[in-house]
Structures are given as C-alpha cells and as structure tokens.
A tleap script that builds the chain and sets N, CA, C and O, in Angstrom:
source leaprc.protein.ff14SB
mol = sequence {
  NMET PHE ARG ALA ALA ALA ALA ASP GLY PRO
  GLU PRO PHE THR PRO GLY TYR ILE ALA ILE
  ASP GLY ALA GLY PRO LEU ARG ARG ARG ALA
  ALA PRO GLU ARG ARG HIE HIE VAL PRO THR
  GLY ASP ARG SER LEU THR SER PHE ALA TYR
  LYS THR TYR THR ILE VAL PRO ARG THR PHE
  GLN ILE ARG GLY SER GLY ARG TRP THR LEU
  GLU VAL VAL ILE SER ARG HIE ARG CYS THR
  ARG TRP PHE SER GLY HIE ALA THR TYR PRO
  THR GLU ALA VAL ALA ILE ALA GLY CYS ARG
  GLU TYR GLY CYS ARG ILE ILE ASP GLY LYS
  VAL PRO ASP CYS THR VAL ALA ASP LEU CLEU
}
set mol.1.N position { 0.839 -1.169 0.000 }
set mol.1.CA position { 0.000 0.000 0.000 }
set mol.1.C position { 0.886 1.235 0.000 }
set mol.1.O position { 1.964 1.232 0.595 }
set mol.2.N position { 0.443 2.268 -0.653 }
set mol.2.CA position { 1.182 3.517 -0.753 }
set mol.2.C position { 1.144 4.233 0.586 }
set mol.2.O position { 0.086 4.354 1.203 }
set mol.3.N position { 2.316 4.714 1.041 }
set mol.3.CA position { 2.376 5.453 2.297 }
set mol.3.C position { 2.943 6.835 2.031 }
set mol.3.O position { 3.849 7.008 1.216 }
set mol.4.N position { 2.406 7.787 2.714 }
set mol.4.CA position { 2.914 9.155 2.593 }
set mol.4.C position { 4.258 9.241 3.307 }
set mol.4.O position { 4.541 8.458 4.214 }
set mol.5.N position { 5.072 10.190 2.896 }
set mol.5.CA position { 6.377 10.385 3.520 }
set mol.5.C position { 6.197 10.836 4.959 }
set mol.5.O position { 5.258 11.566 5.277 }
set mol.6.N position { 7.086 10.407 5.812 }
set mol.6.CA position { 7.037 10.810 7.213 }
set mol.6.C position { 7.325 12.297 7.322 }
set mol.6.O position { 7.918 12.899 6.427 }
set mol.7.N position { 6.899 12.874 8.427 }
set mol.7.CA position { 7.066 14.315 8.623 }
set mol.7.C position { 8.538 14.706 8.687 }
set mol.7.O position { 8.892 15.832 8.338 }
set mol.8.N position { 9.398 13.796 9.128 }
set mol.8.CA position { 10.809 14.139 9.273 }
set mol.8.C position { 11.631 13.891 8.012 }
set mol.8.O position { 12.848 14.076 8.035 }
set mol.9.N position { 11.009 13.483 6.922 }
set mol.9.CA position { 11.739 13.287 5.680 }
set mol.9.C position { 11.162 12.154 4.865 }
set mol.9.O position { 10.244 11.467 5.315 }
set mol.10.N position { 11.686 11.949 3.674 }
set mol.10.CA position { 11.157 10.898 2.803 }
set mol.10.C position { 11.530 9.506 3.306 }
set mol.10.O position { 12.499 9.330 4.045 }
set mol.11.N position { 10.746 8.536 2.892 }
set mol.11.CA position { 11.007 7.135 3.228 }
set mol.11.C position { 12.260 6.687 2.482 }
set mol.11.O position { 12.421 7.036 1.312 }
set mol.12.N position { 13.155 5.924 3.119 }
set mol.12.CA position { 14.360 5.478 2.416 }
set mol.12.C position { 14.005 4.559 1.255 }
set mol.12.O position { 13.033 3.806 1.313 }
set mol.13.N position { 14.812 4.634 0.202 }
set mol.13.CA position { 14.574 3.815 -0.993 }
set mol.13.C position { 14.965 2.374 -0.716 }
set mol.13.O position { 16.022 2.106 -0.144 }
set mol.14.N position { 14.108 1.452 -1.123 }
set mol.14.CA position { 14.446 0.036 -1.067 }
set mol.14.C position { 14.363 -0.502 -2.474 }
set mol.14.O position { 13.390 -0.218 -3.172 }
set mol.15.N position { 15.358 -1.281 -2.929 }
set mol.15.CA position { 15.351 -1.761 -4.304 }
set mol.15.C position { 14.203 -2.724 -4.558 }
set mol.15.O position { 13.729 -3.400 -3.645 }
set mol.16.N position { 13.769 -2.776 -5.791 }
set mol.16.CA position { 12.683 -3.657 -6.207 }
set mol.16.C position { 12.053 -3.097 -7.462 }
set mol.16.O position { 12.521 -2.092 -7.999 }
set mol.17.N position { 11.019 -3.720 -7.926 }
set mol.17.CA position { 10.329 -3.262 -9.115 }
set mol.17.C position { 9.058 -2.544 -8.716 }
set mol.17.O position { 8.388 -2.937 -7.761 }
set mol.18.N position { 8.729 -1.501 -9.438 }
set mol.18.CA position { 7.506 -0.765 -9.174 }
set mol.18.C position { 6.613 -0.909 -10.393 }
set mol.18.O position { 7.055 -0.696 -11.522 }
set mol.19.N position { 5.371 -1.265 -10.169 }
set mol.19.CA position { 4.425 -1.433 -11.265 }
set mol.19.C position { 3.241 -0.514 -11.049 }
set mol.19.O position { 2.828 -0.272 -9.915 }
set mol.20.N position { 2.700 -0.008 -12.135 }
set mol.20.CA position { 1.502 0.815 -12.055 }
set mol.20.C position { 0.322 -0.075 -12.388 }
set mol.20.O position { 0.287 -0.688 -13.455 }
set mol.21.N position { -0.646 -0.152 -11.484 }
set mol.21.CA position { -1.811 -1.008 -11.656 }
set mol.21.C position { -3.003 -0.197 -12.168 }
set mol.21.O position { -4.078 -0.266 -11.572 }
set mol.22.N position { -2.856 0.532 -13.201 }
set mol.22.CA position { -3.937 1.257 -13.852 }
set mol.22.C position { -4.751 2.149 -12.945 }
set mol.22.O position { -4.622 3.371 -13.016 }
set mol.23.N position { -5.588 1.577 -12.093 }
set mol.23.CA position { -6.538 2.357 -11.311 }
set mol.23.C position { -6.007 2.756 -9.947 }
set mol.23.O position { -6.603 3.618 -9.301 }
set mol.24.N position { -4.938 2.184 -9.489 }
set mol.24.CA position { -4.496 2.451 -8.128 }
set mol.24.C position { -3.143 3.124 -8.069 }
set mol.24.O position { -2.564 3.477 -9.096 }
set mol.25.N position { -2.646 3.299 -6.857 }
set mol.25.CA position { -1.327 3.916 -6.682 }
set mol.25.C position { -0.215 2.941 -7.059 }
set mol.25.O position { -0.471 1.784 -7.393 }
set mol.26.N position { 1.006 3.420 -6.999 }
set mol.26.CA position { 2.154 2.564 -7.282 }
set mol.26.C position { 2.234 1.463 -6.240 }
set mol.26.O position { 2.037 1.707 -5.049 }
set mol.27.N position { 2.524 0.253 -6.689 }
set mol.27.CA position { 2.642 -0.885 -5.775 }
set mol.27.C position { 3.972 -1.572 -6.016 }
set mol.27.O position { 4.432 -1.677 -7.153 }
set mol.28.N position { 4.571 -2.028 -4.963 }
set mol.28.CA position { 5.853 -2.716 -5.060 }
set mol.28.C position { 5.589 -4.211 -5.183 }
set mol.28.O position { 4.771 -4.773 -4.455 }
set mol.29.N position { 6.293 -4.841 -6.111 }
set mol.29.CA position { 6.187 -6.294 -6.238 }
set mol.29.C position { 7.582 -6.890 -6.221 }
set mol.29.O position { 8.568 -6.195 -6.467 }
set mol.30.N position { 7.658 -8.152 -5.936 }
set mol.30.CA position { 8.953 -8.824 -5.807 }
set mol.30.C position { 9.672 -8.876 -7.146 }
set mol.30.O position { 9.042 -8.973 -8.199 }
set mol.31.N position { 10.969 -8.811 -7.095 }
set mol.31.CA position { 11.784 -8.941 -8.306 }
set mol.31.C position { 11.657 -10.361 -8.833 }
set mol.31.O position { 11.491 -11.293 -8.046 }
set mol.32.N position { 11.732 -10.550 -10.163 }
set mol.32.CA position { 11.621 -11.905 -10.710 }
set mol.32.C position { 12.811 -12.766 -10.287 }
set mol.32.O position { 13.898 -12.258 -10.014 }
set mol.33.N position { 12.583 -14.065 -10.240 }
set mol.33.CA position { 13.650 -14.993 -9.862 }
set mol.33.C position { 14.747 -14.965 -10.921 }
set mol.33.O position { 14.459 -14.916 -12.116 }
set mol.34.N position { 15.974 -14.996 -10.492 }
set mol.34.CA position { 17.104 -14.960 -11.425 }
set mol.34.C position { 17.914 -16.236 -11.303 }
set mol.34.O position { 17.879 -16.928 -10.285 }
set mol.35.N position { 18.642 -16.526 -12.365 }
set mol.35.CA position { 19.516 -17.691 -12.330 }
set mol.35.C position { 20.697 -17.429 -11.417 }
set mol.35.O position { 21.081 -16.285 -11.177 }
set mol.36.N position { 21.258 -18.501 -10.919 }
set mol.36.CA position { 22.418 -18.407 -10.037 }
set mol.36.C position { 23.600 -17.826 -10.809 }
set mol.36.O position { 23.917 -18.277 -11.910 }
set mol.37.N position { 24.232 -16.845 -10.233 }
set mol.37.CA position { 25.394 -16.231 -10.871 }
set mol.37.C position { 26.489 -16.066 -9.827 }
set mol.37.O position { 26.242 -15.584 -8.721 }
set mol.38.N position { 27.660 -16.458 -10.180 }
set mol.38.CA position { 28.811 -16.283 -9.303 }
set mol.38.C position { 29.539 -15.029 -9.755 }
set mol.38.O position { 30.173 -15.046 -10.810 }
set mol.39.N position { 29.472 -13.928 -8.987 }
set mol.39.CA position { 30.133 -12.698 -9.421 }
set mol.39.C position { 31.646 -12.866 -9.449 }
set mol.39.O position { 32.237 -13.461 -8.548 }
set mol.40.N position { 32.256 -12.335 -10.491 }
set mol.40.CA position { 33.708 -12.482 -10.620 }
set mol.40.C position { 34.382 -11.160 -10.949 }
set mol.40.O position { 35.379 -11.142 -11.672 }
set mol.41.N position { 33.870 -10.076 -10.443 }
set mol.41.CA position { 34.541 -8.809 -10.675 }
set mol.41.C position { 33.832 -7.952 -11.699 }
set mol.41.O position { 32.632 -8.097 -11.933 }
set mol.42.N position { 34.591 -7.055 -12.306 }
set mol.42.CA position { 34.049 -6.064 -13.225 }
set mol.42.C position { 33.742 -6.687 -14.578 }
set mol.42.O position { 34.653 -7.074 -15.310 }
set mol.43.N position { 32.465 -6.784 -14.910 }
set mol.43.CA position { 32.040 -7.373 -16.178 }
set mol.43.C position { 32.355 -6.465 -17.367 }
set mol.43.O position { 32.424 -6.949 -18.497 }
set mol.44.N position { 32.545 -5.172 -17.148 }
set mol.44.CA position { 32.812 -4.278 -18.272 }
set mol.44.C position { 34.141 -4.614 -18.952 }
set mol.44.O position { 34.363 -4.228 -20.099 }
set mol.45.N position { 35.013 -5.320 -18.262 }
set mol.45.CA position { 36.291 -5.690 -18.850 }
set mol.45.C position { 36.155 -6.829 -19.847 }
set mol.45.O position { 37.110 -7.134 -20.561 }
set mol.46.N position { 34.980 -7.471 -19.914 }
set mol.46.CA position { 34.808 -8.610 -20.799 }
set mol.46.C position { 33.960 -8.271 -22.018 }
set mol.46.O position { 33.429 -9.185 -22.650 }
set mol.47.N position { 33.812 -7.012 -22.371 }
set mol.47.CA position { 33.118 -6.685 -23.616 }
set mol.47.C position { 34.159 -6.561 -24.729 }
set mol.47.O position { 35.292 -6.137 -24.503 }
set mol.48.N position { 33.741 -6.943 -25.934 }
set mol.48.CA position { 34.658 -6.964 -27.070 }
set mol.48.C position { 34.057 -6.197 -28.230 }
set mol.48.O position { 32.854 -6.288 -28.478 }
set mol.49.N position { 34.871 -5.450 -28.937 }
set mol.49.CA position { 34.437 -4.784 -30.162 }
set mol.49.C position { 34.798 -5.684 -31.336 }
set mol.49.O position { 35.919 -6.185 -31.432 }
set mol.50.N position { 33.828 -5.881 -32.231 }
set mol.50.CA position { 34.077 -6.677 -33.435 }
set mol.50.C position { 33.313 -6.028 -34.574 }
set mol.50.O position { 32.090 -5.900 -34.530 }
set mol.51.N position { 34.050 -5.624 -35.585 }
set mol.51.CA position { 33.496 -4.846 -36.697 }
set mol.51.C position { 32.820 -3.618 -36.096 }
set mol.51.O position { 33.490 -2.860 -35.394 }
set mol.52.N position { 31.543 -3.384 -36.330 }
set mol.52.CA position { 30.876 -2.214 -35.742 }
set mol.52.C position { 29.968 -2.608 -34.584 }
set mol.52.O position { 29.076 -1.842 -34.219 }
set mol.53.N position { 30.174 -3.781 -34.001 }
set mol.53.CA position { 29.315 -4.312 -32.942 }
set mol.53.C position { 30.087 -4.430 -31.632 }
set mol.53.O position { 31.318 -4.441 -31.620 }
set mol.54.N position { 29.349 -4.518 -30.542 }
set mol.54.CA position { 29.925 -4.814 -29.240 }
set mol.54.C position { 29.381 -6.159 -28.789 }
set mol.54.O position { 28.170 -6.379 -28.804 }
set mol.55.N position { 30.261 -7.051 -28.392 }
set mol.55.CA position { 29.891 -8.382 -27.910 }
set mol.55.C position { 30.125 -8.408 -26.402 }
set mol.55.O position { 31.222 -8.109 -25.931 }
set mol.56.N position { 29.089 -8.767 -25.654 }
set mol.56.CA position { 29.200 -8.866 -24.202 }
set mol.56.C position { 28.851 -10.291 -23.774 }
set mol.56.O position { 27.696 -10.698 -23.899 }
set mol.57.N position { 29.818 -11.054 -23.275 }
set mol.57.CA position { 29.506 -12.392 -22.770 }
set mol.57.C position { 28.639 -12.291 -21.515 }
set mol.57.O position { 28.931 -11.493 -20.624 }
set mol.58.N position { 27.595 -13.079 -21.441 }
set mol.58.CA position { 26.723 -13.130 -20.257 }
set mol.58.C position { 26.682 -14.576 -19.801 }
set mol.58.O position { 25.641 -15.228 -19.884 }
set mol.59.N position { 27.784 -15.069 -19.331 }
set mol.59.CA position { 27.887 -16.468 -18.944 }
set mol.59.C position { 27.540 -16.632 -17.469 }
set mol.59.O position { 27.945 -15.823 -16.634 }
set mol.60.N position { 26.799 -17.668 -17.160 }
set mol.60.CA position { 26.382 -17.956 -15.799 }
set mol.60.C position { 26.766 -19.382 -15.451 }
set mol.60.O position { 26.787 -20.259 -16.314 }
set mol.61.N position { 27.069 -19.605 -14.186 }
set mol.61.CA position { 27.388 -20.962 -13.752 }
set mol.61.C position { 26.091 -21.724 -13.504 }
set mol.61.O position { 25.186 -21.225 -12.835 }
set mol.62.N position { 26.009 -22.920 -14.044 }
set mol.62.CA position { 24.822 -23.751 -13.878 }
set mol.62.C position { 24.893 -24.398 -12.503 }
set mol.62.O position { 25.835 -25.126 -12.188 }
set mol.63.N position { 23.893 -24.122 -11.702 }
set mol.63.CA position { 23.874 -24.609 -10.326 }
set mol.63.C position { 23.949 -26.136 -10.287 }
set mol.63.O position { 23.210 -26.825 -10.991 }
set mol.64.N position { 24.830 -26.638 -9.473 }
set mol.64.CA position { 24.951 -28.073 -9.279 }
set mol.64.C position { 25.933 -28.767 -10.211 }
set mol.64.O position { 26.453 -29.832 -9.879 }
set mol.65.N position { 26.192 -28.179 -11.369 }
set mol.65.CA position { 27.092 -28.848 -12.319 }
set mol.65.C position { 28.480 -28.215 -12.351 }
set mol.65.O position { 29.455 -28.872 -12.717 }
set mol.66.N position { 28.572 -26.950 -11.971 }
set mol.66.CA position { 29.848 -26.253 -12.027 }
set mol.66.C position { 30.252 -25.822 -13.422 }
set mol.66.O position { 31.338 -25.272 -13.605 }
set mol.67.N position { 29.397 -26.061 -14.417 }
set mol.67.CA position { 29.707 -25.683 -15.800 }
set mol.67.C position { 29.123 -24.304 -16.087 }
set mol.67.O position { 28.265 -23.815 -15.352 }
set mol.68.N position { 29.596 -23.684 -17.165 }
set mol.68.CA position { 29.221 -22.316 -17.508 }
set mol.68.C position { 28.467 -22.293 -18.830 }
set mol.68.O position { 28.776 -23.059 -19.742 }
set mol.69.N position { 27.470 -21.405 -18.928 }
set mol.69.CA position { 26.607 -21.323 -20.109 }
set mol.69.C position { 27.237 -20.510 -21.226 }
set mol.69.O position { 28.224 -19.802 -21.027 }
set mol.70.N position { 26.639 -20.628 -22.407 }
set mol.70.CA position { 27.031 -19.851 -23.584 }
set mol.70.C position { 25.902 -18.872 -23.889 }
set mol.70.O position { 24.917 -19.228 -24.535 }
set mol.71.N position { 26.055 -17.638 -23.418 }
set mol.71.CA position { 25.089 -16.585 -23.695 }
set mol.71.C position { 25.859 -15.322 -24.048 }
set mol.71.O position { 26.889 -15.014 -23.449 }
set mol.72.N position { 25.339 -14.600 -25.029 }
set mol.72.CA position { 26.044 -13.418 -25.513 }
set mol.72.C position { 25.029 -12.338 -25.875 }
set mol.72.O position { 23.941 -12.628 -26.371 }
set mol.73.N position { 25.407 -11.093 -25.618 }
set mol.73.CA position { 24.606 -9.938 -26.013 }
set mol.73.C position { 25.398 -9.204 -27.083 }
set mol.73.O position { 26.568 -8.873 -26.890 }
set mol.74.N position { 24.748 -8.952 -28.212 }
set mol.74.CA position { 25.394 -8.220 -29.301 }
set mol.74.C position { 24.627 -6.925 -29.488 }
set mol.74.O position { 23.404 -6.930 -29.628 }
set mol.75.N position { 25.350 -5.819 -29.488 }
set mol.75.CA position { 24.689 -4.526 -29.654 }
set mol.75.C position { 25.413 -3.688 -30.696 }
set mol.75.O position { 26.602 -3.853 -30.969 }
set mol.76.N position { 24.635 -2.792 -31.255 }
set mol.76.CA position { 25.158 -1.842 -32.233 }
set mol.76.C position { 24.336 -0.582 -32.092 }
set mol.76.O position { 23.114 -0.616 -32.240 }
set mol.77.N position { 24.979 0.510 -31.813 }
set mol.77.CA position { 24.319 1.786 -31.537 }
set mol.77.C position { 23.377 1.597 -30.350 }
set mol.77.O position { 23.851 1.325 -29.247 }
set mol.78.N position { 22.080 1.730 -30.530 }
set mol.78.CA position { 21.132 1.580 -29.419 }
set mol.78.C position { 20.383 0.257 -29.437 }
set mol.78.O position { 19.563 0.008 -28.554 }
set mol.79.N position { 20.639 -0.578 -30.398 }
set mol.79.CA position { 19.915 -1.848 -30.537 }
set mol.79.C position { 20.726 -2.987 -29.930 }
set mol.79.O position { 21.950 -3.037 -30.054 }
set mol.80.N position { 20.020 -3.892 -29.276 }
set mol.80.CA position { 20.659 -5.010 -28.592 }
set mol.80.C position { 19.894 -6.286 -28.871 }
set mol.80.O position { 18.667 -6.274 -28.966 }
set mol.81.N position { 20.613 -7.382 -29.002 }
set mol.81.CA position { 19.978 -8.684 -29.194 }
set mol.81.C position { 20.738 -9.725 -28.376 }
set mol.81.O position { 21.968 -9.717 -28.332 }
set mol.82.N position { 19.983 -10.628 -27.722 }
set mol.82.CA position { 20.543 -11.698 -26.891 }
set mol.82.C position { 20.550 -13.003 -27.664 }
set mol.82.O position { 19.617 -13.292 -28.414 }
set mol.83.N position { 21.599 -13.791 -27.482 }
set mol.83.CA position { 21.704 -15.110 -28.104 }
set mol.83.C position { 22.219 -16.096 -27.059 }
set mol.83.O position { 22.955 -15.725 -26.145 }
set mol.84.N position { 21.822 -17.349 -27.208 }
set mol.84.CA position { 22.361 -18.395 -26.334 }
set mol.84.C position { 22.598 -19.645 -27.158 }
set mol.84.O position { 21.943 -19.871 -28.175 }
set mol.85.N position { 23.532 -20.445 -26.709 }
set mol.85.CA position { 23.848 -21.694 -27.383 }
set mol.85.C position { 23.705 -22.858 -26.419 }
set mol.85.O position { 23.487 -22.665 -25.223 }
set mol.86.N position { 23.827 -24.057 -26.944 }
set mol.86.CA position { 23.663 -25.255 -26.128 }
set mol.86.C position { 24.949 -25.684 -25.443 }
set mol.86.O position { 24.912 -26.496 -24.519 }
set mol.87.N position { 26.068 -25.163 -25.870 }
set mol.87.CA position { 27.360 -25.583 -25.317 }
set mol.87.C position { 27.513 -25.107 -23.875 }
set mol.87.O position { 26.981 -24.064 -23.494 }
set mol.88.N position { 28.239 -25.877 -23.085 }
set mol.88.CA position { 28.631 -25.463 -21.739 }
set mol.88.C position { 30.142 -25.632 -21.620 }
set mol.88.O position { 30.759 -26.382 -22.376 }
set mol.89.N position { 30.723 -24.921 -20.657 }
set mol.89.CA position { 32.177 -24.884 -20.527 }
set mol.89.C position { 32.594 -25.174 -19.086 }
set mol.89.O position { 31.835 -24.899 -18.157 }
set mol.90.N position { 33.792 -25.726 -18.890 }
set mol.90.CA position { 34.225 -26.094 -17.537 }
set mol.90.C position { 34.624 -24.907 -16.661 }
set mol.90.O position { 34.525 -24.990 -15.437 }
set mol.91.N position { 35.078 -23.798 -17.269 }
set mol.91.CA position { 35.493 -22.632 -16.481 }
set mol.91.C position { 34.899 -21.368 -17.087 }
set mol.91.O position { 34.487 -21.351 -18.247 }
set mol.92.N position { 34.864 -20.314 -16.283 }
set mol.92.CA position { 34.329 -19.044 -16.763 }
set mol.92.C position { 35.206 -18.462 -17.870 }
set mol.92.O position { 34.684 -17.921 -18.846 }
set mol.93.N position { 36.513 -18.562 -17.737 }
set mol.93.CA position { 37.416 -18.005 -18.750 }
set mol.93.C position { 37.210 -18.670 -20.109 }
set mol.93.O position { 37.198 -17.994 -21.138 }
set mol.94.N position { 37.049 -19.981 -20.113 }
set mol.94.CA position { 36.811 -20.701 -21.362 }
set mol.94.C position { 35.436 -20.330 -21.923 }
set mol.94.O position { 35.273 -20.215 -23.137 }
set mol.95.N position { 34.446 -20.143 -21.040 }
set mol.95.CA position { 33.105 -19.748 -21.483 }
set mol.95.C position { 33.126 -18.362 -22.125 }
set mol.95.O position { 32.461 -18.142 -23.138 }
set mol.96.N position { 33.873 -17.436 -21.552 }
set mol.96.CA position { 33.974 -16.087 -22.127 }
set mol.96.C position { 34.619 -16.150 -23.504 }
set mol.96.O position { 34.171 -15.470 -24.428 }
set mol.97.N position { 35.659 -16.954 -23.651 }
set mol.97.CA position { 36.292 -17.122 -24.967 }
set mol.97.C position { 35.309 -17.745 -25.958 }
set mol.97.O position { 35.265 -17.347 -27.122 }
set mol.98.N position { 34.522 -18.718 -25.501 }
set mol.98.CA position { 33.504 -19.332 -26.358 }
set mol.98.C position { 32.428 -18.345 -26.759 }
set mol.98.O position { 31.957 -18.368 -27.896 }
set mol.99.N position { 32.030 -17.469 -25.833 }
set mol.99.CA position { 31.029 -16.440 -26.136 }
set mol.99.C position { 31.562 -15.465 -27.180 }
set mol.99.O position { 30.840 -15.057 -28.089 }
set mol.100.N position { 32.827 -15.099 -27.040 }
set mol.100.CA position { 33.431 -14.177 -28.009 }
set mol.100.C position { 33.432 -14.799 -29.405 }
set mol.100.O position { 33.055 -14.147 -30.379 }
set mol.101.N position { 33.851 -16.046 -29.499 }
set mol.101.CA position { 33.904 -16.733 -30.792 }
set mol.101.C position { 32.496 -16.896 -31.376 }
set mol.101.O position { 32.294 -16.706 -32.575 }
set mol.102.N position { 31.529 -17.248 -30.528 }
set mol.102.CA position { 30.136 -17.418 -30.960 }
set mol.102.C position { 29.567 -16.086 -31.467 }
set mol.102.O position { 28.887 -16.049 -32.492 }
set mol.103.N position { 29.846 -15.000 -30.745 }
set mol.103.CA position { 29.380 -13.682 -31.171 }
set mol.103.C position { 29.964 -13.272 -32.517 }
set mol.103.O position { 29.254 -12.722 -33.358 }
set mol.104.N position { 31.239 -13.532 -32.725 }
set mol.104.CA position { 31.878 -13.215 -34.014 }
set mol.104.C position { 31.255 -14.026 -35.143 }
set mol.104.O position { 31.037 -13.503 -36.236 }
set mol.105.N position { 30.966 -15.299 -34.886 }
set mol.105.CA position { 30.327 -16.139 -35.904 }
set mol.105.C position { 28.920 -15.637 -36.233 }
set mol.105.O position { 28.509 -15.679 -37.392 }
set mol.106.N position { 28.178 -15.163 -35.231 }
set mol.106.CA position { 26.839 -14.608 -35.480 }
set mol.106.C position { 26.948 -13.365 -36.350 }
set mol.106.O position { 26.214 -13.225 -37.328 }
set mol.107.N position { 27.856 -12.466 -36.002 }
set mol.107.CA position { 28.034 -11.227 -36.767 }
set mol.107.C position { 28.445 -11.531 -38.202 }
set mol.107.O position { 28.007 -10.845 -39.125 }
set mol.108.N position { 29.275 -12.543 -38.402 }
set mol.108.CA position { 29.711 -12.928 -39.748 }
set mol.108.C position { 28.645 -13.699 -40.520 }
set mol.108.O position { 28.844 -14.017 -41.692 }
set mol.109.N position { 27.513 -14.003 -39.876 }
set mol.109.CA position { 26.424 -14.709 -40.553 }
set mol.109.C position { 26.639 -16.204 -40.679 }
set mol.109.O position { 26.051 -16.837 -41.556 }
set mol.110.N position { 27.465 -16.780 -39.826 }
set mol.110.CA position { 27.790 -18.206 -39.919 }
set mol.110.C position { 26.955 -19.095 -38.997 }
set mol.110.O position { 27.139 -20.312 -38.988 }
set mol.111.N position { 26.036 -18.503 -38.219 }
set mol.111.CA position { 25.174 -19.282 -37.327 }
set mol.111.C position { 23.758 -19.233 -37.891 }
set mol.111.O position { 23.176 -18.152 -37.984 }
set mol.112.N position { 23.186 -20.385 -38.271 }
set mol.112.CA position { 21.843 -20.398 -38.853 }
set mol.112.C position { 20.804 -19.818 -37.887 }
set mol.112.O position { 20.872 -20.038 -36.678 }
set mol.113.N position { 19.856 -19.083 -38.434 }
set mol.113.CA position { 18.738 -18.492 -37.683 }
set mol.113.C position { 19.167 -17.458 -36.648 }
set mol.113.O position { 18.376 -17.127 -35.765 }
set mol.114.N position { 20.366 -16.947 -36.722 }
set mol.114.CA position { 20.843 -15.891 -35.825 }
set mol.114.C position { 21.400 -14.768 -36.687 }
set mol.114.O position { 22.365 -14.963 -37.426 }
set mol.115.N position { 20.793 -13.601 -36.591 }
set mol.115.CA position { 21.258 -12.485 -37.408 }
set mol.115.C position { 21.278 -11.195 -36.601 }
set mol.115.O position { 20.474 -11.000 -35.690 }
set mol.116.N position { 22.196 -10.334 -36.948 }
set mol.116.CA position { 22.257 -8.996 -36.376 }
set mol.116.C position { 22.302 -7.955 -37.490 }
set mol.116.O position { 22.553 -6.777 -37.237 }
set mol.117.N position { 22.058 -8.393 -38.717 }
set mol.117.CA position { 22.145 -7.495 -39.870 }
set mol.117.C position { 21.152 -6.344 -39.780 }
set mol.117.O position { 21.396 -5.276 -40.341 }
set mol.118.N position { 20.026 -6.545 -39.077 }
set mol.118.CA position { 19.004 -5.505 -39.001 }
set mol.118.C position { 19.189 -4.561 -37.811 }
set mol.118.O position { 18.379 -3.652 -37.628 }
set mol.119.N position { 20.232 -4.751 -36.998 }
set mol.119.CA position { 20.486 -3.827 -35.890 }
set mol.119.C position { 21.006 -2.515 -36.460 }
set mol.119.O position { 22.001 -2.496 -37.185 }
set mol.120.N position { 20.344 -1.445 -36.137 }
set mol.120.CA position { 20.735 -0.135 -36.680 }
set mol.120.C position { 21.538 0.659 -35.698 }
set mol.120.O position { 21.944 1.782 -35.997 }
savepdb mol mol.pdb
quit
C-alpha cells in the first residue's frame, strides 16, 4: 500500500520493481527470480568490439554442475539482441572465450537463424 512520507523526511529507498496497476497507486512487487550467478569482478572488462558491434559475454554458472553457459549480447548503436547456445564450458574463462567466438560467428552470418544485420 502507498504510504505518505514521514514528517521528518522521505522514506528510504528500497530496491525492487515498481508497477503501475492502472486504477491504483504505485505498488511494489517482488523482483523476478534470477539464475544463479557467481560474481567475478568487473564485467565491463569482458566486452569486445568486433566490426561495428559490441559483444558482451553473459555467462552464468549452472547450479549443481559447475559448468558455464554460452550466452552473448550483441549490440550496435542503441539496438541489442541476446543469443544463447547449447554448449557449456568447464570454467568461466573458457566460457567467455567461447562467447566471443560465438558472437563473431553470429556477426559474420555463420550461425543459422541468428542475425544482427538488421540492428541499426
């Protein structure tokens, strides 16, 4: 339920998602469930430029197996597209290298049903 700010100042911000329910005030709802991710430092260091695109590996460790996924975000200007593959890797470093290679193959048009040619 929406609460007015206290007389001594505004209510402190708590992270979460805010949704507008058409007829009522703003309501807070729980954040969606996310996959398990093992943080390993600054992710900005793992983005790669290839031709006129930026490739960002988004690899996550699969809970229980210790293996890493093949997921990549390719962007150009303001447009972004996500891709994932079926391969898994034993370490994060190998997964990042696999994501880079997979992203380059997508940009070169060598992966069936995956295109970034329409990103403006």
